Each structure stands twice: as C-alpha cells, then as structure tokens.
N, C-alpha and C positions, 0 to 999 in steps of 0.2 A: 415364455415371457417375451413381451414385445421390447425391442430395443429402445423405443421411445420412453419406456418407464424405467430403464436401467441406468443408474448413475454410476459412472466410473469413479473410482477412488481418486481424490485430488492429492496425489503424492507430493507434488511440488509445493502446494499450499501448506500441507502438514510439515514438510521439510523446512519451510521458511519459519513457521511457528516454532519448531524445535530449535532451529538455529538461534532465534531470538532468546529463547529460554536458556539454552546452553551458555550463550555469551553473558546473559544476565547473571547466572549463578557463578560463572568464572569471575566476573567483576566483583561480586559479593565476596568471593573467596580471597581475592587479592586486595580488597579495600572496601569500598561502599559505592553503590550506584547513586547515592545521594551526596557523595563527596565530589565537588567540582574538580579537584586536582586529579582524583582517580579517573574520572571520566575523560578529562583532557589527555591524560597520559596514555589511555588505551583507545583513543580514536574518535572522541566526540568532535563535532564540527566547531572549529575555532579558527577564525580568520588569520590571526598572526602566525599560527603554525603552518598554515597553507601558503601564505604569501612569503614568509621568511624562510621556512624550511622545505617548501615544496611538497608538503605532505597531502597530496591530492587524494590519497586513499581514504581520507576522512569522509569524503563525499559518500563512500560506500559503507565504511564501518559504523558511521553514526546512525545508519538505518537500523542497525541491530543492537542499539544501546538505548536504555531507558532509565529515567530517574525514579527509582523506587518501584516497589511491587505493584502499587495501584496503577502506575503509568503503563507497565507492560501488560498487566492483566486486562485493562480496558482496551488497549490496542489489539492484543491477540484475540480477544473475544470477538471483536468486529471482524478481524481477518478470518477467524474460524467460521463465522456465520456466512460471510459473503464471498470469501476468496475461492471456495470450491466451485461456486456457480460460474465465476469468470474463467477459472481454469478449464472447466469442461467446455465453455463456449469458445475459448481461444485455442486450446490445446496446450500441452505441458510446456513445450519449448517457448512458444509465443508468450505464454503467461509469465514465465520466468523473466524473459526479456522485458515484457511490459512492466512487471513489478520493479525491476531494478532501474529501468529508465525513469519511471515515475519518481522513485525515491531519490535517485541521484540528481535528477532534474530539479526537483523541489529544493534539495539541499543547495544546488548551484544557484538558484534564484535567491535563496536566503543569504548566501555569501555576497551576491551583488548588492543586496539591500544593506547588508552590514558594511560593505565597502564604502557606501556613500552616506553612512549614518555615523553619528558620533558615539553610539553605543556599541561596544564589542561584547557579544554574548557567547555563551557556550550552549550549543544546541545538540540534541540527540533525540532519537525516536523514529518509529516506523510510520508516523502519522502521514508524511508526504506520500509514501507508497500506498498506504491504506486509503487515503482520500483519492488517490489515483484509481484504486479498485472501485470505489464508489462511482467516480466519474465514468470509468469504463463500462460499468454495469448500466449506468443511466443511458449511455448511448446504445448499448446492445439491447436493453429492454425496450427502448423507444422504437428501434427499427424492427423489433419483433412484435409490433402491435401492442406494446405496453405490458408484455408478460415474458418471463423467462423462468422456467421451472416453477419454483414457489415464490418468485419475486414479481412485483409489479412496479410501475413507474411511481405511483403515489407513495409506496413504502420507501423507495430510494430517495425521492425528493424530500420527504419528511425527515429521513435519517440525515441527509446532507445538511438541511437547514438547522436541525436540532444540534448537530455536531459543530457546525460553524458558530451558532449562537453560544453554545457552551464554551467554545474557545475564546470568543470575544469577551465573555463575561468572567473568565477565569484568569487570574494573574499568572504570568510565566508561561503562557501558551504560545507556541509558534504559529500564529495565524497565517503568516506568509507561506509556510510550508503546506498548510491545509489547503489554501486557495490555489496555490501553484500546483499541488498534486492533483487536485480535482480537475483543473483545466488540462494539464498534461495527460491525465487519464482519458479524458474525452477525446483528445487529439490522437493519442496512441491507439485507442479502440477503433477510431475511424480508419487508421492505417492498417491495423493487424486483423481486425475481425471481418469475416466473410459469412454472410447469412447463408445457412444451409439451403440448398436447392430442394424444392418440393417435387417429387416425382409426378410426371403427368398421369401415369396409370397406376392403379393400386397394385397391379401385378409386379411393378418394379420395386415395391417395398420389401425389404428383407425382414424376416421375423423368425422367432423360435417359439415352439410350444413347450 
C-alpha cells in the first residue's frame, strides 16, 4: 500500500467530538442544555461572570457546551467531516493547539463586542473553533493547488458561504464567533501549516507493497 493513500486515524478530532458529547450529556443530567441558568452555572460565555468574578475559564468551557441536541449534532457533524483532514495536514499536536486557539480567540472577540454593546448575552458552542477549521482548510487547500485529500476549494467556499448565510438568517446565532473563527483559522493555518516537500527523485519516495 502506498503511504499517499493511507489516512491516519484522527484521534485528536475524535477526542474533541467525544469531549463535546460527554459534557453535553453531563449538562443534561444536572439540568438542561436549553436552560440559560444551567449553562451559565457550568461555564457558558457570560461577560458579567468574567469581569466580576474573573472566570476566564469560560473562554474554554463554552467551546464544549451546546444549546440543545440539534445544536451539538450540527456542529459535531461538520467537525467529523472536516476535522480529520486538517488534523492529518497539521499533525495531532498542532491541530489541538489550532482548534483551541480558534475557539478561545473567537470567544474572546465575542466578549469584546459584548463589552461595548448594550446587550449582554449568554453564548456557548464549538462554532468558533469549527469555523476556524473551515478557514484553516481553505488556506491549506488553496496552497495545495485547490485540493487536499477529498476536499477542494470550491466545496469549502460553498460550505463557508452557506454556513454564514444560515447564521445571519437564523435568530440567536453567534455570527461574530463564526466570522472571527474563520479569520483566526486562516491566520493560524498560515503560521502552523507547512506544505510537504516533494522529493526530487522517485527513488526518494517511501512505499510499501
């Protein structure tokens, strides 16, 4: 089998998906993921708690919280389909760093917007990190001549546009997190991704039969 056709298992991506579902079922066991007070109590993004209590951990915990089953299923489905591609492109450690920075960064920007806004909202979800994955893949696919494994630039652009459109036309969607995650993802991919070198001679290629 040629190494080029072998896809390594994306353990980090699967671990992130599992962590999201584990925390979701925990929240359902202690209350309800559709109850605002339960979500605030267990780590949702809430500006007063961060400013008054110094609970900056919410920038992280909010990434693993979702409002209802439909919210988490939609997010985890996209992460399942796309995340493994980016994990193989970046490597496991870089992918974990990438994902966390995209999610925390998007949440941080949401806080800044709330700080200068009259509306104080409760926010949760992996959308910032997931849009970061989309942005990262857009960069990686683009510099690989429009293709990466089974993905191409057109598919990713259409997915990003459709997802943003759905967000802007749906009430209660954190569009700031979506856009912020997308931009941070592109920037992080530019920093972390290195395009594999192509051997000059075919004899340099490693293969197995």
